[in-house]
C-alpha positions as CSV (number, residue, x, y, z in Angstrom):
1,X,122.7,82.5,52.7
2,X,123.6,84.0,49.5
3,X,125.2,87.3,48.8
4,X,122.1,88.2,46.8
5,X,119.8,87.5,49.6
6,X,121.8,89.5,52.1
7,X,121.8,92.5,49.7
8,X,118.2,92.3,49.2
9,X,117.7,92.4,53.1
10,X,119.9,95.4,53.2
11,X,117.9,97.3,50.6
12,X,114.6,96.4,52.3
13,X,115.9,97.5,55.7
14,X,117.1,100.9,54.3
15,X,113.9,101.5,52.8
16,X,111.8,100.6,55.7
17,X,114.2,102.8,57.7
18,X,113.8,105.8,55.1
19,X,109.9,105.1,55.1
20,X,109.9,105.9,58.7
21,X,112.4,108.7,59.0
22,X,111.5,110.9,56.2
23,X,107.9,111.4,57.4
24,X,108.9,112.1,60.9
25,X,111.6,114.6,59.8
26,X,109.2,116.2,57.5
27,X,106.5,116.2,60.2
28,X,108.9,117.8,62.8
29,X,110.0,120.5,60.2
30,X,106.4,121.6,59.7
31,X,106.1,122.1,63.6
32,X,109.2,123.9,63.7
33,X,108.2,126.3,60.5
34,X,105.0,126.8,62.5
35,X,106.8,127.9,65.7
36,X,109.1,130.2,63.6
37,X,106.1,131.6,62.0
38,X,104.7,132.5,65.2
39,X,107.9,134.1,66.4
40,X,108.6,136.1,63.2
41,X,105.2,137.2,62.3
42,X,103.8,140.9,62.2
43,X,105.0,141.1,65.7
44,X,108.5,139.7,66.7
45,X,108.2,137.3,69.8
46,X,110.9,135.1,71.2
47,X,110.4,131.3,71.3
48,X,110.3,131.3,74.9
49,X,107.3,133.5,74.7
50,X,105.5,131.6,72.3
51,X,105.9,128.3,73.9
52,X,104.9,129.8,77.2
53,X,101.6,131.0,75.6
54,X,100.9,127.8,73.9
55,X,101.6,125.6,76.9
56,X,100.0,128.1,79.4
57,X,103.2,128.4,81.5
58,X,103.5,132.2,81.3
59,X,100.7,134.7,81.8
60,X,101.0,137.7,79.5
61,X,97.6,139.2,78.2
62,X,99.2,140.9,75.3
63,X,101.3,137.7,74.2
64,X,98.3,135.5,74.5
65,X,96.4,137.7,72.4
66,X,99.0,138.1,69.6
67,X,99.7,134.1,69.8
68,X,96.4,132.4,70.4
69,X,93.8,134.8,69.0
70,X,95.7,136.1,66.0
71,X,98.7,133.9,64.8
72,X,98.0,130.3,66.1
73,X,94.9,130.0,64.2
74,X,96.3,130.9,60.9
75,X,99.3,128.4,61.5
76,X,96.9,125.6,62.5
77,X,94.9,126.5,59.3
78,X,97.9,126.4,57.0
79,X,99.1,122.9,58.6
80,X,95.7,121.4,58.4
81,X,95.0,122.6,54.6
82,X,98.7,121.7,53.6
83,X,98.1,118.1,55.1
84,X,94.8,117.6,53.5
85,X,95.9,118.8,50.2
86,X,99.3,117.0,50.2
87,X,97.7,113.7,51.1
88,X,95.0,114.0,48.7
89,X,97.1,114.8,45.9
90,X,99.5,111.8,46.3
91,X,96.4,109.5,46.6
92,X,95.1,110.8,43.4
93,X,98.5,110.5,41.6
94,X,99.2,107.1,42.7
95,X,95.5,105.9,42.2
96,X,95.3,107.2,38.8
97,X,98.9,106.4,38.0
98,X,99.6,110.0,36.5
99,X,101.8,112.7,38.1
100,X,99.3,115.3,36.5
101,X,96.4,114.0,38.5
102,X,95.6,116.6,41.1
103,X,92.2,117.9,42.7
104,X,93.3,121.2,40.9
105,X,92.6,119.7,37.5
106,X,90.0,117.0,38.0
107,X,87.0,119.2,38.6
108,X,86.9,119.0,42.6
109,X,88.2,122.5,43.5
110,X,86.1,123.8,40.5
111,X,83.1,122.3,41.9
112,X,83.7,123.9,45.2
113,X,84.3,127.2,43.5
114,X,80.8,127.1,41.8
115,X,78.8,126.5,45.0
116,X,80.9,129.2,46.8
117,X,80.7,131.9,44.2
118,X,76.8,131.1,43.8
119,X,76.7,131.8,47.6
120,X,78.1,135.2,47.1
121,X,76.2,136.1,43.8
122,X,72.8,134.6,44.1
123,X,70.6,136.3,46.4
124,X,68.5,133.3,47.3
125,X,71.6,131.8,48.9
126,X,72.6,134.8,50.8
127,X,73.5,134.2,54.4
128,X,74.4,130.7,53.8
129,X,77.9,129.6,54.9
130,X,80.4,129.9,52.0
131,X,82.6,127.1,53.4
132,X,79.6,124.8,53.8
133,X,78.7,125.6,50.2
134,X,82.1,124.8,49.0
135,X,82.1,121.5,50.7
136,X,78.9,120.6,49.2
137,X,80.2,121.6,45.7
138,X,83.3,119.6,45.9
139,X,81.3,116.5,47.2
140,X,78.5,116.9,44.5
141,X,81.1,117.2,41.7
142,X,83.2,114.3,42.7
143,X,80.0,112.1,42.8
144,X,79.0,113.3,39.4
145,X,82.5,112.5,38.1
146,X,82.6,108.9,39.6
147,X,79.3,108.1,38.0
148,X,80.2,109.5,34.7
149,X,83.5,107.6,34.7
150,X,82.1,104.2,35.8
151,X,82.2,101.6,33.0
152,X,82.5,98.3,34.9
153,X,84.9,100.0,37.1
154,X,86.7,103.3,37.2
155,X,89.5,103.9,34.8
156,X,92.1,106.5,35.9
157,X,92.5,107.6,32.3
158,X,88.6,108.3,31.7
159,X,88.4,109.8,35.4
160,X,91.0,112.4,34.5
161,X,89.3,113.3,31.3
162,X,85.9,113.5,32.7
163,X,87.3,115.7,35.6
164,X,89.0,117.9,33.1
165,X,85.7,118.4,31.3
166,X,83.8,119.0,34.6
167,X,86.4,121.6,35.6
168,X,85.9,123.5,32.4
169,X,82.2,123.2,33.0
170,X,82.5,124.6,36.4
171,X,84.8,127.3,35.3
172,X,82.1,128.6,32.7
173,X,79.5,128.7,35.5
174,X,81.6,130.6,37.7
175,X,82.6,133.0,35.2
176,X,78.7,133.7,34.3
177,X,78.1,134.1,38.0
178,X,80.8,136.6,38.5
179,X,79.1,138.8,35.6
180,X,76.0,138.8,37.6
181,X,77.5,140.3,40.7
182,X,78.3,143.7,41.9
183,X,81.7,145.0,42.2
184,X,81.9,144.5,45.8
185,X,80.6,140.8,45.4
186,X,82.8,140.0,42.6
187,X,85.8,141.3,44.7
188,X,84.8,139.1,47.6
189,X,84.4,136.2,45.2
190,X,87.7,136.5,43.5
191,X,89.4,136.8,46.9
192,X,87.9,133.4,47.6
193,X,88.8,132.0,44.3
194,X,92.5,132.8,44.7
195,X,92.6,130.8,47.8
196,X,93.9,132.3,51.1
197,X,94.6,130.6,54.4
198,X,92.7,132.1,57.2
199,X,89.5,133.1,55.5
200,X,87.4,130.5,57.3
201,X,86.2,130.8,60.8
202,X,87.0,128.8,63.8
203,X,84.2,126.2,63.2
204,X,85.5,125.2,59.8
205,X,89.1,125.2,60.9
206,X,88.1,122.8,63.8
207,X,86.2,120.5,61.6
208,X,89.3,120.1,59.3
209,X,91.5,119.3,62.1
210,X,89.2,116.9,63.8
211,X,88.5,115.0,60.3
212,X,92.4,114.9,60.0
213,X,92.7,113.4,63.4
214,X,89.8,110.8,62.7
215,X,91.4,109.7,59.5
216,X,95.0,109.5,61.0
217,X,94.5,105.7,62.2
218,X,93.3,104.7,58.8
219,X,96.5,105.7,56.9
220,X,98.2,102.4,57.2
221,X,95.1,100.6,55.6
222,X,94.9,103.4,52.9
223,X,98.8,103.0,52.2
224,X,98.1,99.0,51.8
225,X,95.3,99.8,49.4
226,X,97.6,101.8,47.3
227,X,100.4,99.4,47.4
228,X,98.2,96.6,46.3
229,X,96.5,98.6,43.5
230,X,100.2,99.5,42.2
231,X,100.9,96.0,41.5
232,X,98.2,96.0,38.7
233,X,94.6,94.8,38.5
234,X,95.3,91.1,38.1
235,X,97.9,90.7,40.6
236,X,95.8,92.7,43.0
237,X,92.7,90.6,42.3
238,X,94.7,87.5,42.6
239,X,95.9,88.6,46.1
240,X,92.2,88.9,47.3
241,X,91.9,92.8,46.8
242,X,88.4,94.1,46.2
243,X,89.4,96.5,43.5
244,X,86.4,98.9,43.2
245,X,86.1,98.9,46.9
246,X,89.6,100.0,47.3
247,X,89.2,102.6,44.6
248,X,85.9,104.0,45.8
249,X,87.3,104.4,49.5
250,X,90.7,106.1,48.3
251,X,88.8,108.3,45.9
252,X,86.3,109.1,48.9
253,X,89.0,109.9,51.3
254,X,91.0,112.2,48.8
255,X,87.7,114.0,47.8
256,X,86.7,114.4,51.3
257,X,90.2,115.9,52.2
258,X,90.3,118.2,49.0
259,X,86.7,119.4,49.9
260,X,87.6,120.3,53.5
261,X,90.6,122.0,52.5
262,X,88.9,123.9,50.0
263,X,86.2,124.9,52.3
264,X,88.6,126.4,54.7
265,X,90.8,128.1,52.5
266,X,89.5,128.3,49.0
267,X,91.1,126.7,45.9
268,X,94.8,126.8,46.8
269,X,96.5,125.7,43.6
270,X,99.5,123.5,43.0
271,X,100.1,122.2,46.5
272,X,98.3,119.0,45.9
273,X,100.2,118.7,42.7
274,X,103.7,119.4,44.1
275,X,103.8,117.9,47.6
276,X,103.6,114.1,46.5
277,X,106.7,114.3,44.0
278,X,108.7,116.5,46.3
279,X,108.1,113.9,49.1
280,X,108.9,111.1,46.7
281,X,112.1,112.8,45.9
282,X,113.0,112.6,49.5
283,X,111.7,109.1,50.1
284,X,113.6,107.5,47.2
285,X,112.6,103.8,47.0
286,X,110.2,104.1,49.8
287,X,108.1,106.5,47.8
288,X,104.4,107.0,47.9
289,X,104.1,107.8,51.6
290,X,100.8,109.4,52.4
291,X,102.3,111.0,55.6
292,X,105.3,112.3,53.9
293,X,103.1,114.1,51.2
294,X,100.9,115.7,53.9
295,X,103.8,116.9,55.8
296,X,105.2,118.5,52.6
297,X,102.0,120.1,51.9
298,X,101.9,121.7,55.4
299,X,105.5,123.0,54.8
300,X,104.6,124.4,51.4
301,X,101.3,126.0,52.8
302,X,103.3,127.4,55.9
303,X,106.0,129.0,53.6
304,X,103.6,130.4,51.0
305,X,101.2,132.0,53.7
306,X,104.6,133.4,55.4
307,X,105.6,135.0,52.1
308,X,102.2,136.1,51.2
309,X,101.4,138.0,54.5
310,X,104.7,139.1,55.8
311,X,107.4,139.3,52.9
312,X,105.5,140.8,49.9
313,X,105.1,144.6,49.8
314,X,101.3,144.2,50.0
315,X,99.5,141.4,51.8
316,X,98.4,138.8,49.2
317,X,96.2,135.8,49.1
318,X,98.2,132.6,49.6
319,X,97.2,131.3,46.4
320,X,99.2,134.0,44.6
321,X,102.5,132.6,46.0
322,X,101.6,129.0,45.1
323,X,100.3,129.7,41.7
324,X,103.5,131.8,41.1
325,X,105.8,128.8,42.1
326,X,103.5,126.1,40.9
327,X,103.1,127.2,37.3
328,X,106.7,126.8,36.3
329,X,106.8,123.4,38.2
330,X,103.7,122.3,36.2
331,X,105.5,123.2,32.7
332,X,108.6,121.3,33.8
333,X,106.4,118.3,34.9
334,X,104.5,118.4,31.6
335,X,107.8,118.6,29.4
336,X,109.7,115.6,31.3
337,X,106.4,113.7,31.4
338,X,106.1,113.8,27.7
339,X,109.8,112.9,27.3
340,X,109.3,109.8,29.1
341,X,106.4,108.8,27.3
342,X,103.9,109.0,29.8
343,X,102.0,112.2,28.9
344,X,99.3,110.1,27.0
């Protein structure tokens, strides 16, 4: 066996090991951060008290109320929203081959915002569930973008441009609707538009978590589809890959995850954009893991929500923190992308 063959096998082994270890470590860190959030929230609790309440090994009405009724739903929502946004973001970025491709910028979150604000501002829609309207809006705008982008297939560049146009269109409609509302309604709409963990009810959170569990077994298949498409259309087609079916499946999953996350927490910005690249830095040559990106998104949401609720002088929506951190990252990403000649 030649030296080159041995070296290649070692590289592949290291890559495979890293592809398994990094996602597991990130998932464990997300769980640990969730437990620490429960311990160091508005009421300080010991880890023993938190675990006792969650596992049912200790009976304390006061601790159970704080953990299970107040804090744990918020933590579950942060983890669920973060996983959904992180996974959707990295799918978009790999599928469209652009680090700037994110649900934040291609019209999906904006479509959800239009329908949600309409539910607040339009009297005929009063009484309808805002999260359900947001879900319908995200799916409707995504379908319109896919149909407009279709030209014997979907080009990533065309999809992004149409998404940016749809986002601008949605922003204009949202602004118009806000001008037709009362001050109280406008304040409610602006709070939703900023994005905040915990503003949806238990039913919406449960739907998000059950959908994530249902999609979990499909992750290896989705990962294989992304790997095949990364080889280029001609090579993937030569390997027997059905290109448009793969693209439609991946876009559908990413849109569904984004829509569910937006329905639960509103359009929390930059998590989907940042999670994938951060996970790729940790993965090194094993980059592109959907699980690692989802775990990174959960960590980002947990940290941002804890800062917004517990560390700022006044409690703020989660989107305020993610926007303050994400905007400088976006500027850096645009600058470095253009220097590499990938900015279009």
